[in-house]
PADREN-457603 format. One record per residue (C-alpha): x, y negated, z; residue in three letters; residue number from 0; chain. Coordinates in Angstrom, 3 decimals, padded with zeros to 6 digits, always signed. Example, Ala and Ser with C-alpha at 12.3 -4.5 7.8 and 13.67 -1.06 7.14 Angstrom:
BEGIN
+----------+----------+----------+-----+-----+---+
:       px :       py :       pz :   r :   k : c :
+----------+----------+----------+-----+-----+---+
: +012.300 : +004.500 : +007.800 : ala :   0 : A :
: +013.670 : +001.060 : +007.140 : ser :   1 : A :
+----------+----------+----------+-----+-----+---+
***
This chain:
BEGIN
+----------+----------+----------+-----+-----+---+
:       px :       py :       pz :   r :   k : c :
+----------+----------+----------+-----+-----+---+
: +110.512 : -072.521 : +076.998 : met :   0 : A :
: +112.788 : -075.288 : +075.644 : ser :   1 : A :
: +115.918 : -074.531 : +073.666 : ser :   2 : A :
: +117.978 : -075.928 : +076.541 : tyr :   3 : A :
: +116.374 : -073.474 : +078.969 : thr :   4 : A :
: +116.882 : -070.608 : +076.539 : lys :   5 : A :
: +120.567 : -071.456 : +076.150 : asn :   6 : A :
: +120.974 : -071.758 : +079.898 : leu :   7 : A :
: +119.337 : -068.357 : +080.370 : his :   8 : A :
: +121.591 : -066.811 : +077.737 : phe :   9 : A :
: +124.783 : -068.156 : +079.261 : trp :  10 : A :
: +123.618 : -067.065 : +082.711 : trp :  11 : A :
: +123.341 : -063.505 : +081.412 : lys :  12 : A :
: +126.786 : -063.709 : +079.835 : val :  13 : A :
: +128.333 : -065.078 : +083.036 : ala :  14 : A :
: +126.608 : -062.420 : +085.144 : ser :  15 : A :
: +127.920 : -059.705 : +082.860 : phe :  16 : A :
: +131.510 : -060.889 : +083.185 : phe :  17 : A :
: +131.202 : -061.307 : +086.951 : val :  18 : A :
: +130.001 : -057.709 : +087.231 : leu :  19 : A :
: +132.819 : -056.583 : +084.949 : leu :  20 : A :
: +135.398 : -058.370 : +087.102 : ile :  21 : A :
: +133.930 : -056.967 : +090.309 : leu :  22 : A :
: +133.990 : -053.467 : +088.857 : arg :  23 : A :
: +137.607 : -053.894 : +087.808 : ser :  24 : A :
: +138.479 : -054.836 : +091.387 : leu :  25 : A :
: +136.717 : -051.846 : +092.940 : ala :  26 : A :
: +138.354 : -048.521 : +093.680 : leu :  27 : A :
: +137.610 : -046.036 : +090.913 : asn :  28 : A :
: +135.732 : -042.779 : +091.447 : ser :  29 : A :
: +138.889 : -040.669 : +091.775 : asp :  30 : A :
: +140.012 : -042.890 : +094.630 : gly :  31 : A :
: +136.642 : -042.632 : +096.356 : val :  32 : A :
: +136.819 : -038.822 : +096.229 : phe :  33 : A :
: +140.358 : -038.887 : +097.622 : leu :  34 : A :
: +139.258 : -041.133 : +100.487 : leu :  35 : A :
: +136.560 : -038.586 : +101.331 : ala :  36 : A :
: +139.389 : -036.062 : +101.604 : phe :  37 : A :
: +141.350 : -038.444 : +103.850 : lys :  38 : A :
: +138.395 : -038.943 : +106.177 : tyr :  39 : A :
: +137.998 : -035.162 : +106.541 : ser :  40 : A :
: +141.512 : -034.915 : +107.999 : ile :  41 : A :
: +141.528 : -034.544 : +111.783 : leu :  42 : A :
: +145.244 : -035.076 : +112.294 : ser :  43 : A :
: +147.945 : -036.733 : +110.176 : asp :  44 : A :
: +150.972 : -036.946 : +112.500 : pro :  45 : A :
: +153.404 : -037.826 : +109.698 : leu :  46 : A :
: +151.088 : -040.624 : +108.446 : leu :  47 : A :
: +151.305 : -039.351 : +104.878 : val :  48 : A :
: +147.859 : -040.789 : +104.119 : leu :  49 : A :
: +148.500 : -044.150 : +105.772 : glu :  50 : A :
: +148.750 : -046.107 : +102.511 : asn :  51 : A :
: +145.492 : -044.691 : +101.120 : trp :  52 : A :
: +143.379 : -047.855 : +101.167 : asn :  53 : A :
: +139.858 : -048.597 : +099.935 : tyr :  54 : A :
: +140.966 : -052.086 : +098.869 : asn :  55 : A :
: +143.205 : -050.658 : +096.143 : asp :  56 : A :
: +141.860 : -050.674 : +092.603 : val :  57 : A :
: +143.479 : -047.342 : +091.795 : thr :  58 : A :
: +144.843 : -044.495 : +093.944 : pro :  59 : A :
: +147.823 : -044.000 : +091.632 : cys :  60 : A :
: +150.288 : -045.576 : +094.095 : ser :  61 : A :
: +149.113 : -043.436 : +097.007 : trp :  62 : A :
: +151.517 : -040.925 : +098.464 : arg :  63 : A :
: +151.102 : -037.471 : +096.936 : gly :  64 : A :
: +148.890 : -038.680 : +094.088 : val :  65 : A :
: +149.857 : -038.302 : +090.430 : thr :  66 : A :
: +148.036 : -040.118 : +087.633 : cys :  67 : A :
: +148.005 : -039.794 : +083.864 : thr :  68 : A :
: +146.866 : -042.303 : +081.238 : glu :  69 : A :
: +143.583 : -040.851 : +080.027 : ile :  70 : A :
: +140.797 : -043.446 : +080.192 : gly :  71 : A :
: +139.955 : -046.599 : +078.238 : phe :  72 : A :
: +142.733 : -049.261 : +078.311 : pro :  73 : A :
: +142.113 : -052.235 : +080.580 : gly :  74 : A :
: +139.632 : -050.450 : +082.838 : thr :  75 : A :
: +140.062 : -048.934 : +086.325 : pro :  76 : A :
: +139.648 : -045.527 : +084.699 : asp :  77 : A :
: +142.606 : -045.979 : +082.370 : met :  78 : A :
: +144.784 : -043.931 : +084.735 : phe :  79 : A :
: +143.091 : -040.854 : +086.166 : arg :  80 : A :
: +144.199 : -038.637 : +089.017 : val :  81 : A :
: +145.706 : -035.381 : +087.728 : thr :  82 : A :
: +147.641 : -034.232 : +090.791 : gly :  83 : A :
: +147.417 : -034.132 : +094.574 : leu :  84 : A :
: +150.646 : -032.726 : +096.010 : val :  85 : A :
: +151.047 : -032.875 : +099.800 : leu :  86 : A :
: +152.888 : -029.738 : +100.958 : pro :  87 : A :
: +154.595 : -029.567 : +104.368 : asn :  88 : A :
: +152.656 : -032.578 : +105.647 : ser :  89 : A :
: +151.273 : -031.141 : +108.927 : gln :  90 : A :
: +147.745 : -032.106 : +107.899 : leu :  91 : A :
: +144.959 : -030.611 : +109.997 : leu :  92 : A :
: +141.363 : -030.350 : +108.819 : gly :  93 : A :
: +139.182 : -028.775 : +106.178 : ser :  94 : A :
: +139.494 : -029.064 : +102.420 : ile :  95 : A :
: +136.922 : -031.645 : +101.352 : ala :  96 : A :
: +134.465 : -030.574 : +098.663 : ala :  97 : A :
: +134.986 : -033.952 : +096.964 : asp :  98 : A :
: +138.371 : -032.824 : +095.624 : leu :  99 : A :
: +136.524 : -030.614 : +093.161 : gly : 100 : A :
: +134.804 : -033.705 : +091.758 : lys : 101 : A :
: +138.047 : -035.220 : +090.492 : ile : 102 : A :
: +137.404 : -034.716 : +086.794 : gln : 103 : A :
: +140.965 : -034.351 : +085.515 : his : 104 : A :
: +142.606 : -032.674 : +088.521 : leu : 105 : A :
: +145.309 : -030.302 : +087.258 : arg : 106 : A :
: +147.645 : -029.738 : +090.190 : asn : 107 : A :
: +146.423 : -029.243 : +093.762 : leu : 108 : A :
: +149.178 : -028.329 : +096.226 : asp : 109 : A :
: +148.297 : -028.479 : +099.924 : leu : 110 : A :
: +150.548 : -025.611 : +100.968 : ser : 111 : A :
: +152.200 : -025.332 : +104.380 : asn : 112 : A :
: +149.678 : -027.374 : +106.332 : asn : 113 : A :
: +146.965 : -026.547 : +108.871 : phe : 114 : A :
: +143.862 : -026.497 : +106.685 : phe : 115 : A :
: +141.084 : -024.267 : +107.959 : asn : 116 : A :
: +137.543 : -023.298 : +107.055 : gly : 117 : A :
: +136.514 : -021.772 : +103.754 : ser : 118 : A :
: +137.339 : -022.748 : +100.195 : leu : 119 : A :
: +134.724 : -025.254 : +098.959 : pro : 120 : A :
: +132.927 : -023.939 : +095.882 : ser : 121 : A :
: +133.364 : -027.297 : +094.138 : ser : 122 : A :
: +137.117 : -026.676 : +093.829 : ile : 123 : A :
: +136.326 : -024.055 : +091.206 : phe : 124 : A :
: +134.430 : -026.650 : +089.154 : asn : 125 : A :
: +137.684 : -028.508 : +088.444 : ala : 126 : A :
: +137.871 : -027.146 : +084.914 : ser : 127 : A :
: +141.304 : -028.640 : +084.118 : glu : 128 : A :
: +143.003 : -027.139 : +087.182 : leu : 129 : A :
: +146.329 : -025.502 : +086.274 : gln : 130 : A :
: +147.996 : -025.065 : +089.679 : val : 131 : A :
: +146.122 : -024.205 : +092.878 : leu : 132 : A :
: +148.541 : -023.764 : +095.782 : ser : 133 : A :
: +147.055 : -023.562 : +099.269 : leu : 134 : A :
: +149.493 : -021.084 : +100.809 : ser : 135 : A :
: +150.441 : -021.013 : +104.487 : asn : 136 : A :
: +147.272 : -022.483 : +105.930 : asn : 137 : A :
: +144.450 : -020.964 : +108.000 : val : 138 : A :
: +141.823 : -020.760 : +105.250 : ile : 139 : A :
: +139.199 : -018.061 : +105.795 : ser : 140 : A :
: +136.183 : -016.653 : +103.981 : gly : 141 : A :
: +136.255 : -015.086 : +100.533 : glu : 142 : A :
: +137.742 : -015.989 : +097.178 : leu : 143 : A :
: +134.591 : -016.466 : +095.068 : pro : 144 : A :
: +133.997 : -015.003 : +091.623 : glu : 145 : A :
: +133.778 : -018.572 : +090.309 : ser : 146 : A :
: +137.593 : -018.660 : +090.325 : val : 147 : A :
: +137.271 : -016.760 : +087.051 : gly : 148 : A :
: +135.868 : -019.922 : +085.467 : gly : 149 : A :
: +139.170 : -021.793 : +085.773 : leu : 150 : A :
: +140.251 : -021.116 : +082.206 : ala : 151 : A :
: +143.262 : -023.462 : +082.428 : ser : 152 : A :
: +144.641 : -021.957 : +085.647 : leu : 153 : A :
: +148.303 : -020.917 : +085.426 : gln : 154 : A :
: +149.379 : -020.526 : +089.073 : val : 155 : A :
: +147.217 : -019.307 : +091.966 : leu : 156 : A :
: +148.942 : -019.194 : +095.356 : asn : 157 : A :
: +146.685 : -018.517 : +098.334 : leu : 158 : A :
: +149.191 : -016.444 : +100.274 : ser : 159 : A :
: +149.488 : -016.413 : +104.071 : asp : 160 : A :
: +145.936 : -017.369 : +104.946 : asn : 161 : A :
: +143.000 : -015.467 : +106.464 : ala : 162 : A :
: +141.023 : -014.737 : +103.287 : leu : 163 : A :
: +139.008 : -011.521 : +103.136 : ala : 164 : A :
: +136.691 : -009.645 : +100.794 : gly : 165 : A :
: +137.579 : -008.240 : +097.402 : lys : 166 : A :
: +140.014 : -009.587 : +094.836 : val : 167 : A :
: +137.713 : -010.975 : +092.117 : pro : 168 : A :
: +137.695 : -008.758 : +089.019 : glu : 169 : A :
: +137.468 : -011.714 : +086.643 : asn : 170 : A :
: +140.901 : -012.966 : +087.725 : leu : 171 : A :
: +142.295 : -010.342 : +085.373 : thr : 172 : A :
: +140.742 : -011.980 : +082.314 : ser : 173 : A :
: +142.240 : -015.468 : +082.738 : leu : 174 : A :
: +144.540 : -015.734 : +079.732 : gln : 175 : A :
: +146.680 : -018.619 : +081.040 : asn : 176 : A :
: +147.172 : -017.226 : +084.539 : leu : 177 : A :
: +150.767 : -016.019 : +084.917 : thr : 178 : A :
: +151.461 : -016.209 : +088.677 : val : 179 : A :
: +149.175 : -014.846 : +091.419 : ile : 180 : A :
: +150.131 : -014.606 : +095.086 : ser : 181 : A :
: +147.475 : -013.461 : +097.534 : leu : 182 : A :
: +149.887 : -011.807 : +099.961 : lys : 183 : A :
: +149.379 : -011.748 : +103.729 : ser : 184 : A :
: +145.608 : -012.044 : +103.808 : asn : 185 : A :
: +142.830 : -009.553 : +104.583 : tyr : 186 : A :
: +141.711 : -008.601 : +101.079 : phe : 187 : A :
: +140.190 : -005.125 : +100.838 : ser : 188 : A :
: +138.790 : -002.855 : +098.141 : gly : 189 : A :
: +140.488 : -001.614 : +094.988 : asn : 190 : A :
: +143.281 : -003.263 : +093.052 : val : 191 : A :
: +141.597 : -004.542 : +089.856 : pro : 192 : A :
: +142.823 : -003.188 : +086.536 : ser : 193 : A :
: +144.040 : -005.469 : +083.795 : gly : 194 : A :
: +146.211 : -008.533 : +084.517 : phe : 195 : A :
: +147.526 : -008.348 : +080.951 : asn : 196 : A :
: +148.784 : -011.956 : +080.933 : ser : 197 : A :
: +150.241 : -012.037 : +084.446 : val : 198 : A :
: +154.005 : -012.140 : +085.022 : gln : 199 : A :
: +154.088 : -012.236 : +088.837 : val : 200 : A :
: +151.495 : -010.526 : +091.051 : leu : 201 : A :
: +151.922 : -010.293 : +094.827 : asp : 202 : A :
: +149.102 : -008.596 : +096.735 : leu : 203 : A :
: +151.297 : -007.288 : +099.547 : ser : 204 : A :
: +150.308 : -007.171 : +103.214 : ser : 205 : A :
: +146.566 : -006.892 : +102.745 : asn : 206 : A :
: +144.015 : -004.143 : +103.378 : leu : 207 : A :
: +143.676 : -002.924 : +099.787 : leu : 208 : A :
: +142.639 : +000.710 : +099.453 : asn : 209 : A :
: +141.495 : +003.169 : +096.841 : gly : 210 : A :
: +143.765 : +004.444 : +094.095 : ser : 211 : A :
: +146.081 : +002.644 : +091.706 : leu : 212 : A :
: +144.315 : +001.404 : +088.557 : pro : 213 : A :
: +144.829 : +002.687 : +085.038 : leu : 214 : A :
: +145.668 : +000.344 : +082.185 : gly : 215 : A :
: +147.503 : -002.079 : +084.436 : phe : 216 : A :
: +149.687 : -005.026 : +083.458 : gly : 217 : A :
: +151.206 : -006.140 : +080.199 : gly : 218 : A :
: +154.485 : -006.740 : +078.407 : gly : 219 : A :
: +155.201 : -009.968 : +080.300 : gly : 220 : A :
: +155.132 : -008.427 : +083.770 : phe : 221 : A :
: +158.247 : -009.241 : +085.838 : arg : 222 : A :
: +157.232 : -008.669 : +089.456 : tyr : 223 : A :
: +154.534 : -006.564 : +091.129 : leu : 224 : A :
: +154.258 : -006.183 : +094.889 : asn : 225 : A :
: +151.529 : -003.971 : +096.369 : leu : 226 : A :
: +153.444 : -003.035 : +099.516 : ser : 227 : A :
: +151.914 : -002.806 : +102.986 : tyr : 228 : A :
: +148.396 : -001.880 : +101.944 : asn : 229 : A :
: +146.313 : +001.292 : +102.261 : lys : 230 : A :
: +146.436 : +002.462 : +098.645 : ile : 231 : A :
: +146.174 : +006.249 : +098.391 : ser : 232 : A :
: +146.306 : +009.110 : +095.888 : gly : 233 : A :
: +148.792 : +009.887 : +093.148 : asn : 234 : A :
: +150.557 : +007.344 : +090.971 : ile : 235 : A :
: +148.875 : +007.899 : +087.600 : pro : 236 : A :
: +151.249 : +008.051 : +084.588 : pro : 237 : A :
: +149.112 : +005.380 : +082.896 : glu : 238 : A :
: +149.625 : +002.932 : +085.785 : phe : 239 : A :
: +153.005 : +001.533 : +084.711 : ala : 240 : A :
: +152.782 : +002.423 : +081.028 : lys : 241 : A :
: +152.504 : -001.220 : +079.882 : lys : 242 : A :
: +154.986 : -002.647 : +082.393 : ile : 243 : A :
: +158.515 : -003.440 : +081.063 : pro : 244 : A :
: +161.373 : -001.233 : +082.256 : val : 245 : A :
: +163.186 : -004.199 : +083.884 : asn : 246 : A :
: +160.217 : -005.288 : +086.005 : ala : 247 : A :
: +160.207 : -004.989 : +089.799 : thr : 248 : A :
: +157.480 : -002.725 : +091.233 : ile : 249 : A :
: +157.160 : -002.487 : +095.027 : asp : 250 : A :
: +154.700 : +000.180 : +096.223 : leu : 251 : A :
: +156.238 : +000.724 : +099.653 : ser : 252 : A :
: +154.265 : +001.432 : +102.820 : phe : 253 : A :
: +151.021 : +002.719 : +101.408 : asn : 254 : A :
: +149.461 : +006.188 : +101.515 : asn : 255 : A :
: +150.582 : +007.368 : +098.079 : leu : 256 : A :
: +151.116 : +011.078 : +097.496 : thr : 257 : A :
: +152.502 : +013.471 : +094.901 : gly : 258 : A :
: +155.205 : +013.077 : +092.295 : ala : 259 : A :
: +156.370 : +009.746 : +090.928 : ile : 260 : A :
: +155.673 : +009.858 : +087.168 : pro : 261 : A :
: +158.750 : +010.176 : +084.973 : glu : 262 : A :
: +158.605 : +006.761 : +083.346 : thr : 263 : A :
: +161.541 : +004.359 : +082.993 : leu : 264 : A :
: +159.649 : +001.495 : +084.629 : ala : 265 : A :
: +159.276 : +003.551 : +087.823 : leu : 266 : A :
: +162.619 : +005.381 : +087.780 : his : 267 : A :
: +164.488 : +002.058 : +087.488 : asn : 268 : A :
: +163.146 : +000.880 : +090.851 : gln : 269 : A :
: +165.062 : +000.866 : +094.121 : lys : 270 : A :
: +164.407 : +003.688 : +096.560 : thr : 271 : A :
: +163.077 : +001.337 : +099.238 : glu : 272 : A :
: +160.263 : +000.171 : +096.966 : trp : 273 : A :
: +158.655 : +003.604 : +097.352 : phe : 274 : A :
: +159.502 : +004.125 : +101.033 : ser : 275 : A :
: +156.799 : +004.390 : +103.665 : gly : 276 : A :
: +154.770 : +006.855 : +101.568 : asn : 277 : A :
: +155.443 : +010.073 : +103.476 : ala : 278 : A :
: +153.987 : +012.434 : +100.874 : asp : 279 : A :
: +155.545 : +010.817 : +097.803 : leu : 280 : A :
: +158.373 : +012.624 : +096.018 : cys : 281 : A :
: +160.554 : +012.482 : +092.930 : gly : 282 : A :
: +163.037 : +009.993 : +091.502 : lys : 283 : A :
: +164.134 : +007.452 : +092.555 : pro : 284 : A :
: +163.424 : +008.910 : +096.025 : leu : 285 : A :
: +165.941 : +011.349 : +097.461 : lys : 286 : A :
: +163.274 : +013.869 : +098.432 : asn : 287 : A :
: +162.630 : +015.753 : +095.217 : leu : 288 : A :
: +159.317 : +017.431 : +094.596 : cys : 289 : A :
: +159.195 : +021.112 : +095.444 : ser : 290 : A :
: +158.572 : +023.501 : +092.570 : ile : 291 : A :
: +155.664 : +025.832 : +093.311 : pro : 292 : A :
: +156.859 : +029.423 : +093.544 : ser : 293 : A :
: +155.312 : +032.025 : +091.267 : thr : 294 : A :
: +154.483 : +035.465 : +092.546 : leu : 295 : A :
: +155.580 : +038.300 : +090.274 : ser : 296 : A :
+----------+----------+----------+-----+-----+---+
***
C-alpha cells in the first residue's frame, strides 16, 4: 500500500470518527429516550403537558416537567442529566412506564393527582438516587415491594390515596434519610412495623392494619403520627410512645384499642378526639376514666 493510500485511509478514519461524534451529539440522550417511553405509555393527555416532548431534541431538559442538573462530561449530550420529573395535577391517564427507573440520576418523581393505574414497576426501586417519590391520588394497585428498602437516599414517600394492598414493608423502618411517609387511604393490612427512628411524619390512616401497637416505636424527631381508621386492637403498651416527643401529634382514633391509656406526657397531651372511636379505651385525655376494680373485704 502506497503512502498516499495509507494517508487517505488514516484521514478517512479521522473524518468518520468526527462524523459519528457529531451525529451522536445531535441525537437525543438516553434520559430523553426513557422519558419518551413514558410519554408513549400515556393513554390520555388532555392538557397536552407532554406536547413539547420531541425525539428531535438533543436533550429533554427543556421539556415540561423535566428538571436537569449538570453532571456529565462538558460538551456532550450527557452533560445535563435528568434529575426530576414533576407533573402533578396533569390529568394524565396510563400506567407508570418501567423505563423511568432506568433514568440513572432521577431524584424527584412526582406524578401525584393524576389517573395512573396498574402496579408499581419494580424498576422504579432501582433508581438509587431517588429522594422524593410522590404518586399520591392515583389508582395504583398491587403491593409495595420490599425493594423499596433499597432506596437509601429516599427522604419523602407519598403513595397515599391509591389502591395498594399487602403489608407495609418492614425495611422501610431502616431507611435513615426517610423523614416523611404517607400511605394513607389504601388497603394495607398486617401489623404496624416497629422502628421508624428517623421518621418525622408517618400517616398510615384509613387502611386495614390490624394486630397490636408495636413496642420501641418512633424517635426523637417524630412530629406527626396518624394510625386512625384501622383495625388495630389490644392495649396501648407504655413502651409504644416512650421515644416520641411530648409535643408530637398522635392520632389513634377509630380502631379497636382497649384498656387504659398509659400515663405518659406524649399521650396525655393529645386531644380527646384523637382517641375517640375506641369504645373500650379509658383514661386521660378521654373523659371516661378507667374504673378501679373493687376489692372484697
